[in-house]
VOMARZA-25149 format. One line per 2 residues: number of its first residue (from 0); their letters; for each residue y negated, z negated, x of C-alpha. Coordinates in nm, 3 decimals. Example, Ala and Ser with C-alpha at 12.3 -4.5 7.8 and 13.67 -1.06 7.14 Angstrom:
BEGIN
0) as) 0.450,-0.780,1.230 | 0.106,-0.714,1.367
This chain:
BEGIN
0) mt) 11.943,-6.815,-2.633 | 11.843,-6.879,-2.275
2) rr) 12.060,-6.841,-1.969 | 12.075,-7.220,-1.931
4) el) 12.193,-7.264,-2.289 | 12.454,-6.993,-2.236
6) aa) 12.574,-7.158,-1.916 | 12.597,-7.496,-2.090
8) ll) 12.795,-7.338,-2.371 | 13.035,-7.168,-2.130
10) va) 13.098,-7.500,-1.955 | 13.147,-7.688,-2.283
12) vp) 13.396,-7.449,-2.447 | 13.688,-7.499,-2.201
14) tv) 13.628,-7.873,-2.209 | 13.649,-7.883,-2.587
16) aq) 13.959,-7.661,-2.587 | 14.125,-7.879,-2.325
18) ta) 14.044,-8.196,-2.521 | 14.182,-8.044,-2.842
20) as) 14.499,-7.930,-2.668 | 14.561,-8.269,-2.511
22) se) 14.515,-8.454,-2.842 | 14.801,-8.267,-3.012
24) pa) 15.143,-8.431,-2.990 | 15.383,-8.270,-2.747
26) tp) 15.648,-8.059,-2.916 | 15.965,-7.944,-2.746
28) pa) 15.971,-7.575,-2.655 | 16.133,-7.351,-2.914
30) ap) 16.466,-7.188,-2.844 | 16.443,-6.823,-2.732
32) gd) 16.614,-6.711,-3.054 | 16.356,-6.897,-3.260
34) ql) 16.072,-6.740,-3.062 | 16.219,-6.395,-3.114
36) as) 16.261,-6.450,-3.488 | 15.905,-6.581,-3.510
38) am) 15.766,-6.283,-3.317 | 15.956,-6.035,-3.535
40) dd) 15.830,-6.211,-3.849 | 15.473,-6.187,-3.713
42) lr) 15.523,-5.814,-3.652 | 15.652,-5.762,-4.006
44) qa) 15.353,-5.946,-4.148 | 15.112,-5.742,-3.935
46) aa) 15.281,-5.418,-4.044 | 15.254,-5.524,-4.408
48) ql) 14.882,-5.591,-4.363 | 14.833,-5.251,-4.198
50) dk) 15.017,-5.081,-4.485 | 14.755,-5.221,-4.724
52) vk) 14.473,-5.034,-4.545 | 14.426,-4.680,-4.672
54) ld) 14.247,-4.433,-4.446 | 14.131,-4.088,-4.543
56) vt) 14.300,-3.809,-4.350 | 13.962,-3.687,-4.228
58) te) 13.878,-4.020,-4.062 | 13.801,-3.957,-3.697
60) pa) 13.926,-4.181,-3.418 | 13.676,-4.391,-3.223
62) fh) 13.741,-4.186,-2.909 | 13.871,-3.845,-2.812
64) fk) 14.150,-3.765,-2.570 | 14.063,-3.495,-2.324
66) a) 14.332,-3.317,-2.127
């Protein structure tokens, strides 16, 4: 990929995203309680997905903390 192709791609992506966003029908904003319930549900789902992943105790972290 050349620099010109990369530049053309970077210019095209926001345009496509903007076009896609403008084509969707406008929905009224959700109530704060609904947003909170949705966020908490997303967190529960993410936690459930993380519980499915089993790591060996000897697995090392990607970085080390140094004091």
